[in-house]
C-alpha atoms as one frame of an Amber mdcrd trajectory, in Angstrom:
protein
  76.900  63.230 126.268  80.767  63.578 126.885  83.407  64.567 124.353  86.952
  63.706 125.008  89.442  66.864 124.742  93.055  67.573 125.366  94.073  70.506
 127.821  97.176  72.017 126.934  99.100  74.847 128.428 101.211  77.741 126.587
 103.302  78.185 125.128 103.361  74.925 123.134  99.318  74.785 122.585  99.945
  75.092 118.697 102.369  72.289 118.574 100.363  70.295 120.558  97.332  70.865
 118.132  99.490  70.166 115.118 100.662  66.809 116.505  97.116  65.850 117.308
  95.871  66.523 113.711  98.960  64.924 112.155  97.696  61.530 113.930  94.310
  62.101 112.811  93.062  62.629 116.401  92.047  66.328 116.568  88.264  66.649
 115.956  88.053  69.566 113.431  84.068  69.626 113.774  84.654  71.266 117.235
  86.628  74.312 118.188  89.742  74.755 120.383  88.661  76.873 123.453  90.890
  79.288 125.204  90.375  79.659 128.960  91.158  82.347 131.834  93.852  80.565
 133.214  95.893  80.341 129.722  95.130  76.667 128.911  93.761  75.435 125.589
  91.075  72.899 125.410  91.487  70.825 121.875  88.503  68.476 120.940  89.772
  64.848 119.931  88.193  61.873 118.311  87.431  59.542 121.230  86.910  56.281
 119.141  90.568  56.819 118.091  92.115  58.251 121.434  93.403  54.745 122.129
  95.761  54.994 119.201  97.179  58.043 120.696 100.932  57.928 121.686 100.644
  60.135 124.964 104.455  59.743 125.510 105.044  61.355 122.037 102.383  63.931
 122.666 104.307  65.056 125.759 107.175  65.860 123.489 105.265  68.519 122.008
 104.521  70.164 125.254 107.200  72.726 126.744 108.803  72.307 130.247 106.925
  73.899 133.198 103.520  73.247 131.069 101.002  70.178 130.991  98.868  68.252
 128.638  95.996  65.794 130.084  92.931  64.152 128.419  89.573  64.970 129.969
  85.864  64.767 129.258  83.903  67.766 128.621  80.213  68.404 127.711  78.856
  70.234 124.525  82.042  71.227 122.912  81.431  74.611 120.657  81.105  73.773
 116.872  84.163  74.895 114.496  83.320  77.630 112.360  83.341  75.152 109.255
  80.570  72.922 110.839  78.405  76.003 111.440  78.795  77.499 107.821  78.005
  73.572 106.504  74.392  74.083 107.544  74.047  77.564 106.028  75.698  76.059
 102.885  73.122  73.437 102.701  70.386  75.863 103.282  71.861  78.053 100.457
  71.752  75.315  97.985  68.010  74.483  98.983  67.553  78.165  98.203  69.184
  78.241  95.343  67.630  74.905  93.825  63.772  76.224  95.005  64.214  79.451
  92.814  65.600  77.572  89.724  63.048  74.864  89.853  60.103  77.751  90.305
  61.282  79.535  87.111  61.196  76.139  85.093  65.129  75.882  85.281  67.235
  72.108  85.807  69.271  71.955  88.678  72.589  70.309  88.073  75.680  69.442
  90.045  77.662  72.047  88.157  75.235  74.626  89.755  75.447  73.023  93.000
  79.179  73.323  92.914  78.921  77.074  91.909  77.415  77.601  95.482  80.058
  79.016  98.124  80.564  76.771 101.001  82.276  79.871 103.008  82.363  83.613
 103.202  83.110  86.710 105.214  80.515  88.311 107.707  80.544  91.875 108.240
  77.479  92.813 110.442  74.381  92.732 107.995  76.925  92.181 105.048  78.106
  89.102 103.494  81.337  89.129 101.337  81.580  86.330  99.015  85.176  85.425
  97.425  85.851  84.951  93.593  85.072  81.720  92.137  81.703  81.474  93.202
  78.077  82.419  91.650  80.046  82.493  88.268  77.336  80.780  86.357  75.034
  83.614  84.142  71.860  82.003  85.589  72.542  83.979  88.708  72.820  87.238
  86.924  69.878  86.575  84.970  67.723  86.314  88.205  69.147  89.278  89.802
  67.946  91.295  92.666  65.258  88.515  93.350  67.981  85.932  93.820  70.168
  87.848  95.972  67.190  88.828  98.156  66.596  85.335  98.739  70.275  84.482
  99.783  70.239  87.415 102.118  67.172  85.947 103.744  68.648  82.822 104.074
  71.903  83.944 105.726  70.246  86.547 107.821  71.807  89.425 106.186  70.678
  92.592 104.303  73.569  93.441 102.108  75.859  91.100  99.680  78.947  91.707
  98.048  81.537  89.859  96.072  85.241  90.419  96.071  86.730  89.621  92.393
  90.377  90.111  92.871  92.848  91.904  94.794  94.660  94.648  92.977  98.448
  94.769  92.724  98.589  98.610  93.030 100.534  98.538  96.119  97.622  99.108
  98.412  96.100  95.367  98.204  92.953  97.299  97.009  90.063  94.849  96.568
  87.861  94.818  93.457  84.383  94.353  94.951  80.806  94.295  93.452  78.062
  95.085  95.495  75.141  92.481  94.702  72.732  93.556  97.187  72.505  96.910
  98.843  74.222 100.175  97.952  76.695 100.918 100.805  79.864  99.133 101.414
  80.801 100.885 104.339  80.841  97.933 107.582  81.328  97.738 111.271  83.219
  94.693 112.189  83.907  93.840 115.880  86.950  91.447 116.395  88.341  90.608
 119.737  86.294  93.380 121.543  87.641  96.060 119.043  85.647  97.828 116.777
  86.739  98.322 113.179  84.794 100.688 110.606  86.004 100.591 106.725  84.723
 100.318 103.271  84.976  96.517 101.965  85.167  97.994  98.389  88.296  99.952
  99.289  90.052  98.009 102.281  91.068  94.594 102.970  90.353  92.637 106.358
  91.808  89.350 107.183  90.103  87.561 110.066  93.060  84.911 109.851  94.964
  87.046 111.645  93.061  86.878 114.978  95.825  84.718 116.707  98.588  87.321
 116.193  96.206  90.225 117.436  95.502  88.197 120.594  99.292  87.672 121.152
 100.108  91.278 120.454  97.378  92.762 122.679  98.923  90.639 125.493 102.342
  92.724 125.084 103.244  94.837 127.947 104.099  97.989 125.996 103.613 100.784
 128.632 106.134 103.956 128.393 107.035 102.239 124.787 106.958 103.943 121.364
 105.622 101.471 118.999 105.766 101.697 115.214 103.578  99.935 112.952 104.971
 100.150 109.222 101.846  98.976 107.457  99.259  99.870 109.585  96.292  99.556
 107.045  92.904 100.122 108.812  94.548  99.138 112.439  94.724  95.477 112.188
  97.658  95.561 114.988  97.969  99.183 115.799  94.847  98.787 117.704  95.491
  95.805 119.736  98.792  97.501 120.265  97.166 100.231 122.000  99.946 103.564
 105.511  99.578 103.903 102.758  96.302 103.412 101.406  94.402 106.815 101.830
  91.011 105.009 102.572  92.758 102.663 105.042  94.002 105.750 106.631  90.739
 107.439 107.096  89.398 104.137 108.650  92.423 103.758 110.884  91.845 107.367
 112.335  88.103 106.657 112.702  89.049 103.401 114.307  91.271 105.065 116.823
  88.618 107.425 117.684  86.346 104.713 118.293  88.373 102.984 120.449  89.346
 106.108 122.476  93.144 105.679 121.822  93.578 108.511 119.146  95.345 110.622
 121.706  98.009 107.949 122.006  98.546 107.246 118.290 100.216 109.595 115.433
  99.545 108.381 111.765 102.047 109.490 109.321 100.213 109.120 105.925 102.363
 108.164 102.938 105.299 105.924 101.950 107.070 104.881 105.159 110.395 105.128
 103.556 110.176 108.773 103.200 109.340 109.478 106.743 112.168 111.671 108.505
 111.867 109.668 111.639 114.543 107.818 113.467 115.888 106.724 116.791 112.579
 106.550 118.743 111.116 103.113 118.830 111.148 100.466 121.384 109.175  98.094
 119.158 108.505  98.273 115.150 105.888  95.970 113.796 105.359  95.602 110.113
 102.633  93.031 108.847 103.341  92.973 105.166 103.369  89.352 103.408 104.426
  87.517 101.465 107.725  89.547 102.466 108.411  92.744 104.454 111.907  92.968
 103.418 111.252  96.499 101.849 110.613  97.837 105.143 113.455  96.281 107.090
 115.869  99.359 106.462 113.067 101.830 107.717 112.878  99.789 110.768 116.144
  99.823 111.628 116.448 103.380 111.387 113.548 103.724 113.707 114.896 101.773
 116.725 116.506 103.639 119.825 120.185 103.809 119.459 120.768 103.545 123.096
 118.478 100.899 124.018 117.418  98.780 120.879 114.203  97.228 121.120 112.105
  94.375 119.460 111.181  94.024 116.005 108.002  92.148 114.955 108.686  90.848
 111.407 105.956  89.028 109.290 107.009  86.820 106.280 105.975  83.793 104.569
 108.220  80.792 104.944 108.043  78.064 102.429 108.969  74.363 103.339 110.634
  72.039 100.980 107.821  70.605  98.558 109.420  67.032  98.352 110.835  66.716
 101.821 110.473  63.459 103.415 110.996  64.027 107.362 113.864  62.333 108.588
 113.628  59.416 110.889 111.853  60.317 114.427 111.026  63.869 112.817 107.527
  64.770 111.830 106.007  67.602 109.556 106.118  69.860 112.317 109.584  69.546
 113.044 110.099  70.367 109.145 108.191  73.518 109.664 110.109  74.343 112.664
 113.207  73.992 111.132 112.533  76.112 107.964 110.949  78.969 110.083 114.200
  79.045 112.222 116.482  78.795 109.302 114.493  81.664 107.563 114.508  83.574
 110.744 118.355  83.301 111.360 119.023  84.513 107.998 116.690  87.665 108.640
 118.595  88.075 111.852 121.653  88.362 110.362 120.384  90.529 107.616 119.281
  93.074 110.105 122.549  93.012 111.932 124.180  94.058 108.441 121.658  96.911
 107.881 122.269  98.185 111.361 125.911  98.363 110.911 125.580 100.180 107.441
 122.829 102.628 109.071 124.564 103.328 112.523 128.380 102.267 111.858 128.307
 100.292 114.885 127.720  96.513 115.814 124.506  95.146 117.127 123.635  91.819
 118.551 120.134  90.289 117.865 118.074  87.382 119.675 115.360  85.365 118.387
 112.981  85.749 121.169 110.126  83.747 119.507 108.715  82.483 115.881 104.893
  82.751 115.978 103.132  80.614 113.429  99.988  82.585 112.299  98.237  80.511
 109.528  99.244  78.141 106.648  98.182  79.230 103.273  98.996  75.938 101.662
 100.551  72.687 103.005 104.296  74.294 102.259 103.670  78.016 102.874 103.217
  79.239 106.355 102.605  83.110 107.738 104.941  83.537 110.522 105.996  86.447
 112.885 109.528  86.631 114.201 109.921  88.316 117.590 113.326  89.740 117.053
 115.354  91.128 120.247 117.789  93.932 118.971 120.412  95.152 121.740 122.327
  98.463 121.822 125.589  98.701 119.759 128.508  96.605 121.041 131.035  98.869
 122.222
């Protein structure tokens, strides 16, 4: 059996996907696939393909790029579809155990079974808002052992919330197993950390892949919010547990000799005039780190700032005629980035007493949190002072 797919080449593969999704053509049961030549395969629903406006689709493809419809065989299932089957098995396991104990199964209990979770090696991490019914606690280890067997893991943990302590420390309960220390391999990079003390966001994979492609040979790169090394490791802190994990991960990856870790509040760093790039992956806003980044930039050559921030699109905005929701998102990102660029120029003027020029090189849409909040990364070029 063949499936229809849209093949798009960078740098506009992201917008091609969004357009296909907005037209109801993108088949979300299957995952997009990147190829060695840089192209991206986007699965589409063959039955509605005839409704697709190919002329309009081409408008979402950059010059010197291409987009075409082809047939492929057996595309890979999306993570969501893979999880669905495990979700059904999880319901069956819970229902079977309850019935065997003389309990009555209900829709309320079924809704309490999670449909998604994080996998870290032999440990599964459930989020808050599931398994909240008291009956699960009553069954104790017998229930969690059955869940672990169903999911093929040995340890189970649940995150209750994220502490507002400045470190974003997770509050995690171990439901099965003693150790919360895990090994996670992401994009061929091995991370070791304690899930009860450090955060890990798998949703940032597109940004990790993007910065891993940068040619930073000979550059000094500063990561203001290194954490366990989300972005530091692909380039080659404050939370003390994250610092230990970062140092361990640098050692594992064989790059510890190329990275100096300055533990503590980066606003107190006695460093300046050394960086060709500064990365700071703090959201919803990284504004508190802007003065630090400006101070660290090389005075003679400037460099590139990789600024993470959340952008909010209008809540009740009707796209103008001949525009789309994608255009609205782009417009909001551009406006926010332009405001950021002007603010950076003002900071640099205050710090160096010289005028600087900025250039918006790229705006990367990392992921969407809600229909109106987008995590973006602004690549801002900063030139040496204008004499």
